[in-house]
C-alpha positions as CSV (number, residue, x, y, z in Angstrom):
1,X,57.1,-21.1,-137.1
2,X,59.8,-23.5,-136.1
3,X,62.1,-20.6,-136.3
4,X,59.6,-18.5,-133.8
5,X,60.0,-21.6,-131.6
6,X,63.4,-22.0,-131.8
7,X,63.7,-17.9,-130.9
8,X,61.7,-17.7,-127.9
9,X,63.4,-21.1,-126.4
10,X,66.7,-19.8,-126.6
11,X,65.4,-16.0,-125.4
12,X,64.2,-18.1,-122.3
13,X,67.6,-19.7,-121.8
14,X,69.3,-16.7,-122.2
15,X,66.7,-15.3,-119.8
16,X,67.5,-18.3,-117.2
17,X,70.9,-18.4,-117.5
18,X,71.5,-14.3,-116.5
19,X,69.0,-15.0,-113.5
20,X,71.0,-18.0,-113.0
21,X,74.4,-16.7,-112.9
22,X,72.9,-13.9,-110.7
23,X,71.9,-16.2,-107.9
24,X,75.1,-17.5,-108.2
25,X,77.0,-14.2,-107.6
26,X,74.9,-13.4,-104.8
27,X,76.7,-15.8,-102.9
28,X,79.8,-13.5,-102.7
29,X,77.7,-10.9,-101.2
30,X,77.0,-9.8,-97.5
31,X,73.1,-9.7,-97.6
32,X,71.9,-9.2,-94.2
33,X,68.4,-9.9,-94.0
34,X,67.8,-10.0,-97.7
35,X,67.4,-13.7,-98.6
36,X,69.1,-14.9,-101.9
37,X,68.2,-11.7,-103.7
38,X,69.0,-11.6,-107.6
39,X,71.8,-9.6,-108.6
40,X,71.8,-8.2,-111.7
41,X,74.5,-6.5,-113.5
42,X,74.2,-4.7,-117.4
43,X,77.6,-5.6,-119.9
44,X,78.0,-2.5,-121.3
45,X,80.9,-1.6,-118.8
46,X,81.1,-0.5,-115.4
47,X,79.4,3.0,-115.4
48,X,75.5,2.4,-114.2
49,X,72.9,4.7,-114.9
50,X,71.4,3.8,-111.8
51,X,70.8,1.1,-109.2
52,X,67.1,-0.6,-108.4
53,X,65.9,-2.6,-105.8
54,X,63.0,-4.3,-107.4
55,X,60.5,-5.3,-104.8
56,X,58.1,-8.4,-106.0
57,X,54.7,-8.5,-105.0
58,X,53.1,-10.3,-102.4
59,X,53.1,-13.5,-104.8
60,X,56.6,-13.8,-104.9
61,X,59.2,-13.1,-107.5
62,X,57.9,-14.3,-111.3
63,X,58.1,-13.7,-114.8
64,X,56.4,-9.6,-114.3
65,X,59.5,-9.0,-112.2
66,X,62.1,-11.1,-114.5
67,X,60.5,-9.0,-117.5
68,X,60.9,-5.9,-115.6
69,X,64.7,-6.4,-114.3
70,X,65.5,-7.3,-118.1
71,X,64.4,-3.7,-119.0
72,X,66.9,-2.1,-116.8
73,X,69.4,-4.1,-117.4
74,X,68.7,-3.3,-121.3
75,X,68.8,0.7,-120.0
76,X,71.8,0.4,-117.9
77,X,70.7,-0.5,-114.8
78,X,71.8,-2.9,-112.2
79,X,68.9,-4.7,-110.3
80,X,68.7,-6.0,-107.2
81,X,65.6,-8.3,-107.2
82,X,63.4,-9.0,-103.7
83,X,61.1,-11.9,-103.3
84,X,58.7,-10.5,-100.7
85,X,57.4,-13.1,-99.1
86,X,60.8,-14.5,-98.4
87,X,62.3,-11.1,-97.2
88,X,59.1,-10.6,-95.1
89,X,59.6,-13.9,-93.2
90,X,63.5,-13.1,-92.7
91,X,62.8,-9.6,-91.2
92,X,59.8,-11.2,-89.3
93,X,62.3,-13.8,-87.6
94,X,65.0,-11.5,-87.2
95,X,65.7,-11.0,-82.8
96,X,66.7,-7.6,-83.0
97,X,64.0,-5.2,-81.1
98,X,62.4,-3.5,-84.1
99,X,63.1,-4.5,-88.0
100,X,65.7,-1.8,-89.7
101,X,65.8,-2.9,-93.4
102,X,67.8,0.4,-95.0
103,X,71.5,-0.7,-93.7
104,X,70.9,-3.8,-95.9
105,X,70.0,-1.8,-98.6
106,X,72.8,0.7,-98.8
107,X,75.2,-2.2,-97.9
108,X,74.4,-4.3,-101.3
109,X,74.2,-1.2,-103.1
110,X,77.8,-0.3,-102.3
111,X,79.0,-3.6,-102.8
112,X,77.2,-4.2,-106.1
113,X,78.9,-0.5,-107.3
114,X,82.5,-1.5,-105.6
115,X,82.5,-5.0,-107.3
116,X,81.6,-3.5,-111.0
117,X,84.2,0.1,-110.8
118,X,81.1,2.3,-111.0
119,X,83.2,5.7,-111.3
120,X,80.3,7.6,-109.1
121,X,78.4,6.0,-106.3
122,X,74.8,6.3,-107.2
123,X,71.8,6.1,-104.5
124,X,69.5,3.1,-105.0
125,X,65.7,3.4,-106.0
126,X,63.8,0.9,-104.0
127,X,60.3,0.5,-106.2
128,X,57.5,-2.5,-106.6
129,X,53.6,-3.0,-106.8
130,X,51.2,-4.1,-104.3
131,X,53.2,-5.5,-101.2
132,X,56.2,-4.6,-102.8
133,X,55.3,-1.2,-103.5
134,X,54.2,-0.9,-99.7
135,X,57.7,-2.1,-98.4
136,X,59.5,0.3,-100.6
137,X,57.1,2.9,-98.7
138,X,58.0,2.1,-95.3
139,X,61.7,2.2,-96.2
140,X,61.4,5.6,-96.6
141,X,59.5,5.9,-93.1
142,X,63.2,4.2,-91.5
143,X,65.2,6.1,-94.3
144,X,68.5,8.5,-93.2
145,X,68.6,11.7,-95.6
146,X,71.4,10.6,-98.3
147,X,71.0,7.0,-98.0
148,X,67.9,6.1,-100.8
149,X,67.4,8.1,-104.1
150,X,63.8,7.5,-104.6
151,X,60.8,5.0,-103.8
152,X,58.2,4.6,-106.4
153,X,55.6,2.6,-105.3
154,X,52.6,1.3,-107.9
155,X,49.1,0.7,-106.5
156,X,50.4,-0.2,-102.8
157,X,48.7,-1.4,-100.1
158,X,48.8,0.3,-97.0
159,X,51.5,-0.7,-94.3
160,X,53.0,-3.9,-94.0
161,X,52.2,-7.5,-92.6
162,X,55.0,-7.2,-89.8
163,X,54.2,-8.0,-86.5
164,X,57.4,-6.6,-85.0
165,X,58.0,-2.8,-85.5
166,X,60.0,-0.8,-87.9
167,X,62.7,1.0,-86.1
168,X,61.3,4.6,-86.6
169,X,60.0,7.5,-84.7
170,X,57.3,7.9,-87.3
171,X,53.7,7.3,-86.8
172,X,52.4,3.6,-87.1
173,X,48.9,2.0,-86.9
174,X,48.2,-1.0,-86.2
175,X,45.2,-2.3,-89.1
176,X,44.8,-6.1,-88.7
177,X,47.6,-8.0,-89.3
178,X,49.5,-5.1,-90.6
179,X,50.9,-1.9,-89.8
180,X,50.8,1.1,-91.3
181,X,53.3,3.9,-91.1
182,X,53.5,7.5,-91.8
183,X,56.6,9.6,-92.4
184,X,59.1,11.0,-90.1
185,X,58.5,15.0,-89.4
186,X,60.8,17.4,-91.7
187,X,62.1,17.0,-94.9
188,X,61.8,13.8,-96.7
189,X,65.0,11.4,-96.8
190,X,64.6,10.5,-100.5
191,X,61.7,11.7,-103.4
192,X,58.4,9.4,-103.3
193,X,56.6,8.8,-105.8
194,X,53.2,6.9,-105.8
195,X,51.3,6.0,-109.0
196,X,47.8,4.2,-108.9
197,X,46.3,2.2,-111.6
198,X,42.7,1.3,-111.8
199,X,42.9,-1.8,-109.4
200,X,44.7,0.6,-106.8
201,X,43.8,-0.9,-103.5
202,X,41.6,1.7,-101.9
203,X,42.8,1.8,-98.3
204,X,46.3,1.6,-99.9
205,X,45.5,5.2,-102.2
206,X,43.8,6.7,-98.8
207,X,47.1,6.0,-97.3
208,X,48.9,7.9,-100.0
209,X,46.6,11.0,-99.5
210,X,47.7,10.9,-96.5
211,X,51.2,10.7,-97.1
212,X,50.8,13.6,-99.6
213,X,48.8,15.8,-97.3
214,X,51.3,15.7,-94.3
215,X,54.0,15.9,-97.0
216,X,53.2,18.0,-99.7
217,X,56.5,17.0,-102.0
218,X,55.1,13.3,-102.2
219,X,54.1,13.3,-105.7
220,X,50.8,11.4,-106.5
221,X,49.9,10.5,-110.2
222,X,47.2,8.1,-111.9
223,X,48.1,6.4,-114.8
224,X,45.7,4.1,-117.1
225,X,48.1,1.6,-117.8
226,X,48.4,-1.7,-116.3
227,X,50.4,-1.6,-112.7
228,X,53.3,-3.6,-114.8
229,X,53.6,-1.0,-117.2
230,X,53.2,2.0,-114.6
231,X,56.4,0.6,-112.8
232,X,57.9,0.2,-116.1
233,X,57.3,3.6,-117.8
234,X,58.0,5.1,-114.4
235,X,61.6,3.4,-113.5
236,X,62.9,3.9,-117.0
237,X,61.6,8.0,-116.8
238,X,63.7,8.0,-113.2
239,X,66.7,6.3,-114.9
240,X,66.8,8.5,-118.2
241,X,66.7,11.4,-115.7
242,X,69.9,10.3,-113.7
243,X,72.1,10.6,-116.3
244,X,70.6,14.5,-116.8
245,X,71.3,15.1,-112.9
246,X,73.6,18.6,-113.1
247,X,75.4,18.8,-109.6
248,X,77.5,22.4,-108.5
249,X,80.6,22.8,-110.2
250,X,80.4,19.3,-111.3
251,X,80.4,17.9,-107.5
252,X,78.7,16.2,-105.1
253,X,77.2,19.1,-102.7
254,X,74.7,20.4,-100.7
255,X,74.6,23.8,-100.6
256,X,72.7,25.8,-97.8
257,X,71.9,29.6,-98.1
258,X,71.7,31.8,-95.7
259,X,72.4,35.6,-95.3
260,X,75.9,36.4,-93.7
261,X,76.1,37.3,-90.3
262,X,79.6,36.8,-89.4
263,X,81.1,37.6,-92.7
264,X,82.2,33.7,-93.6
265,X,80.9,30.9,-95.6
266,X,81.3,26.6,-94.2
267,X,82.8,23.7,-96.3
268,X,81.9,20.6,-94.6
269,X,83.4,17.4,-95.7
270,X,81.2,14.9,-94.2
271,X,82.1,11.5,-93.2
272,X,82.4,8.1,-95.5
273,X,78.2,7.5,-95.1
274,X,77.6,10.4,-96.9
275,X,76.1,13.6,-96.5
276,X,73.3,12.9,-93.7
277,X,73.2,12.7,-89.9
278,X,75.6,14.8,-88.4
279,X,77.3,16.6,-91.2
280,X,73.4,17.5,-92.6
281,X,72.4,18.6,-88.8
282,X,75.9,20.4,-88.2
283,X,75.3,22.1,-91.3
284,X,71.9,23.3,-91.4
285,X,73.1,25.0,-87.1
286,X,75.7,26.6,-89.3
287,X,72.9,27.9,-91.9
288,X,70.4,29.0,-89.0
289,X,73.2,30.9,-87.4
290,X,74.3,33.3,-90.8
291,X,76.8,30.9,-92.1
292,X,76.4,29.8,-95.3
293,X,77.5,26.4,-96.1
294,X,78.7,24.0,-98.3
295,X,78.6,20.4,-98.0
296,X,80.6,17.9,-99.6
297,X,79.9,14.2,-99.9
298,X,82.8,12.3,-99.5
299,X,80.3,8.6,-100.5
300,X,80.1,10.1,-103.7
301,X,83.3,12.7,-104.3
302,X,86.0,9.8,-102.7
303,X,83.9,6.5,-104.0
304,X,86.3,6.5,-106.7
305,X,90.1,7.7,-105.7
306,X,91.2,10.9,-105.4
307,X,94.8,12.6,-104.9
308,X,95.5,15.2,-102.0
309,X,96.0,17.5,-104.6
310,X,92.6,17.1,-106.8
311,X,91.0,17.6,-103.5
312,X,92.5,20.5,-102.9
313,X,92.1,21.4,-106.0
314,X,88.1,21.4,-105.7
315,X,88.3,22.7,-102.3
316,X,89.9,25.8,-103.8
317,X,87.1,25.7,-106.6
318,X,84.6,25.8,-103.9
319,X,85.4,28.3,-102.2
320,X,86.3,30.6,-105.1
321,X,83.0,30.6,-106.2
322,X,80.8,30.4,-103.5
323,X,82.7,33.0,-101.8
324,X,82.0,35.6,-104.3
325,X,78.4,34.6,-104.7
326,X,77.7,34.8,-101.3
327,X,80.3,38.3,-100.3
328,X,81.8,36.7,-97.6
329,X,85.3,37.3,-96.9
330,X,86.4,34.2,-94.2
331,X,86.3,30.1,-94.7
332,X,85.4,27.8,-92.1
333,X,86.4,24.2,-92.9
334,X,84.5,21.2,-91.0
335,X,85.8,17.8,-91.6
336,X,84.0,15.0,-89.9
337,X,85.3,11.6,-89.6
338,X,86.7,10.6,-93.1
339,X,86.3,14.0,-94.2
340,X,88.8,15.4,-90.9
341,X,91.2,12.6,-92.3
342,X,91.5,14.3,-95.2
343,X,91.0,17.9,-94.4
344,X,94.7,18.8,-93.0
345,X,95.9,18.2,-96.1
346,X,93.9,19.5,-98.7
347,X,94.1,22.7,-96.3
348,X,98.0,22.6,-96.7
349,X,97.7,22.4,-100.4
350,X,95.2,25.3,-100.8
351,X,96.7,28.0,-102.9
352,X,97.8,30.9,-100.5
353,X,95.3,33.2,-101.2
354,X,92.5,30.7,-99.7
355,X,94.5,29.7,-96.5
356,X,94.8,32.8,-95.1
357,X,90.8,33.2,-95.6
358,X,90.5,30.0,-93.5
359,X,90.3,31.2,-89.9
360,X,89.3,27.7,-88.1
361,X,89.3,24.2,-89.3
362,X,87.1,21.6,-87.3
363,X,88.1,18.4,-87.8
364,X,85.5,15.6,-85.8
365,X,86.0,12.3,-84.9
366,X,89.7,12.6,-86.2
367,X,91.8,9.3,-87.0
368,X,95.4,8.5,-87.5
369,X,94.8,6.8,-90.9
370,X,94.2,9.3,-94.3
371,X,92.3,7.3,-97.2
372,X,91.4,8.9,-100.7
373,X,88.6,6.3,-101.8
374,X,85.5,4.9,-99.8
375,X,86.3,1.9,-98.7
376,X,83.0,-0.6,-98.6
377,X,84.7,-2.7,-95.6
378,X,85.7,0.5,-94.0
379,X,81.8,1.4,-94.3
380,X,81.3,-1.6,-92.6
381,X,83.6,-1.2,-89.9
382,X,86.3,-2.4,-90.5
383,X,89.5,0.2,-90.8
384,X,90.5,1.0,-94.3
385,X,93.7,0.8,-95.7
386,X,95.2,4.0,-94.7
387,X,96.8,4.4,-97.8
388,X,97.0,8.2,-97.5
389,X,99.5,8.4,-94.3
390,X,98.7,9.9,-90.9
391,X,96.3,13.0,-90.6
392,X,98.9,14.2,-87.8
393,X,101.9,15.1,-90.2
394,X,99.7,17.5,-91.9
395,X,98.1,18.8,-89.1
396,X,101.8,19.6,-87.7
397,X,102.3,22.1,-90.5
398,X,99.4,23.7,-89.9
399,X,99.2,26.9,-87.4
400,X,97.4,25.5,-83.8
401,X,95.7,28.1,-83.4
402,X,93.0,27.5,-86.6
403,X,92.7,24.4,-85.2
404,X,89.5,22.9,-83.6
405,X,89.9,19.3,-82.3
406,X,86.6,17.6,-81.1
407,X,86.5,14.2,-79.7
408,X,83.8,11.9,-77.9
409,X,85.7,11.1,-74.5
410,X,84.5,6.6,-75.5
411,X,86.9,6.8,-78.3
412,X,90.3,5.6,-76.8
413,X,92.6,6.0,-79.8
414,X,91.1,9.4,-81.0
415,X,94.3,11.8,-81.3
416,X,92.6,15.1,-80.0
417,X,94.0,14.5,-76.9
418,X,97.9,14.1,-78.1
419,X,97.5,17.8,-79.6
420,X,96.5,19.6,-76.7
421,X,100.0,20.8,-75.5
422,X,100.8,21.8,-79.2
423,X,98.4,25.3,-78.8
424,X,95.5,23.2,-80.4
425,X,91.9,23.7,-79.2
426,X,90.6,20.5,-78.1
427,X,87.1,19.7,-77.2
428,X,86.4,16.7,-75.6
429,X,82.3,15.5,-75.9
430,X,80.4,12.7,-74.4
431,X,79.6,10.3,-76.3
432,X,81.5,7.9,-79.0
433,X,81.9,8.7,-82.5
434,X,78.8,10.0,-83.4
435,X,78.8,12.6,-79.7
436,X,75.5,11.0,-78.5
437,X,73.9,12.7,-81.3
438,X,73.7,15.9,-80.0
439,X,74.2,17.5,-83.0
440,X,72.7,20.9,-82.2
441,X,75.0,21.4,-79.3
442,X,78.2,20.3,-81.6
443,X,77.2,22.8,-84.2
444,X,76.8,25.6,-81.1
445,X,80.8,24.7,-79.9
446,X,81.8,25.2,-83.8
447,X,80.2,28.1,-83.8
448,X,81.4,30.0,-80.6
449,X,84.6,28.9,-81.2
450,X,84.5,30.4,-84.7
451,X,83.3,34.0,-83.3
452,X,86.2,33.8,-80.7
453,X,88.4,33.4,-83.6
454,X,86.7,36.3,-85.6
455,X,86.9,38.6,-82.9
456,X,90.9,38.5,-82.5
C-alpha cells in the first residue's frame, strides 16, 4: 500500500513538473490572443507524430485535459492546451472589428515545430469536448485551406458565447448569448469529425446534423463511451493515421486533374503560407481551363532546408511523372512569393529535356532574396535571411521571352518593373502582394499569356 501511495505521488509530481515546465516555456512563444497555453512536446526526438490544440471544456483546464495531454505526448504528438474560459475572455477583449482565431493557431503551431526541429511540418488538429468542441468547429468556419488538418468535436454545444462576431462569411445566427456558425460555401478547408455520446447536448447535436446536411463530407458518429474516452480514441486514431499518409511522389503535392485542352500541364510553387488562397484559386482556374495542375506546398516542402539542385530534381520528377500521366508535351511553371523566388534557379538546373518543354514561367510577387527553408519570422512578416542569393541572378540566365513577371502596383520594391527593358513580359495589377485577391482575373492573365506563347 505504501508502495502504491509513493508511486502515485511520484506520478503526480512528474505530471505537475511537465506542466510547470510547459507553462514556463510558453513565455518564449508569441501566442497572440491565446493566454498562457500549456505547450507540451514529447521527449522522443524532434519528429512529431502530430500536433493537437486541445481546448478545454467550459469549466476550464483540469485533470481531464491533463490526462488526455499526457496520452497524446506518449503517442508522440505535441500538445497546445487552451483554457476555454480564459481564451473566450481574451477573444472578447480584442479591439478588432471581428475575431480571428486561426492565425494564432497556425503561428503557434509553426513556432513549436520549428523550435523542436520537426523535419516535416504538420498542420494542427483542433479538438475539444462541449464548449471546446464548439470552438474547434467555429475555427473551421473561418479557416483558410491548408491551415488546420482536422477539427474533432465531441458533444459540442451549438455556437460560441462571444458577443463579437467571428471574421467569416459563413452563415451565423444569434441564439441567446451564443452565435451559431455554419461553414463557408464550397469544400471544407479541413476534415471535420463530430462525435455524440449519450450526454450530448440536443441543440449541439442538431447543429451537427445541419452542418452535415450542408457539407456531406462532415463525419458524424455516435459513441457509447464517455466523452473523455470518445475524444481520446478519436485523437489516437488520427495521430496513428497521420504516419500512414501517402503523398504523391513522396512530396507535398495537390493534384488538380483536368482533361488537357492546351497540351500543357502546370506546376505551381506556393507561397510560404502553403497551398491556399492565391495558389489554390489560380490552380483551380487553370484546371477549369483544361490545364491539369500540380501544386507544391512550399510551407511543407521547404520546412526543412533544401538546395537549389534538390528542388530542381524534384521539379523534374514532377514534370516527368505527370507529363506522361496526362499525355501532354508542354509545361507552365508558376511561383508565388517564396515560390517565385526559388523557381528561376530550379528551372536553370532542370535537365535540358525538361527545360525545352517549359513554355512559360510566371513569377508572382517576386522579391530580391531567395531562401530554401521556411522562416517562421518570414511568415510573421519579417524578411527571411536571403541565404540563397538574389533571384535576379538566375532570371538573367533565362530566355526573357519565357518569363511573365506579375506585380502589385502597391509594391514599391518589387523587381518586376526592372525587367521590362530586358524583354520580359511585365504585368502590373492593382493592389499589393495579394493583387486585391482578384485571383480569377490573375489566373486569366496567366492563361492568356500562355495561349499567346503556345500559338507562336
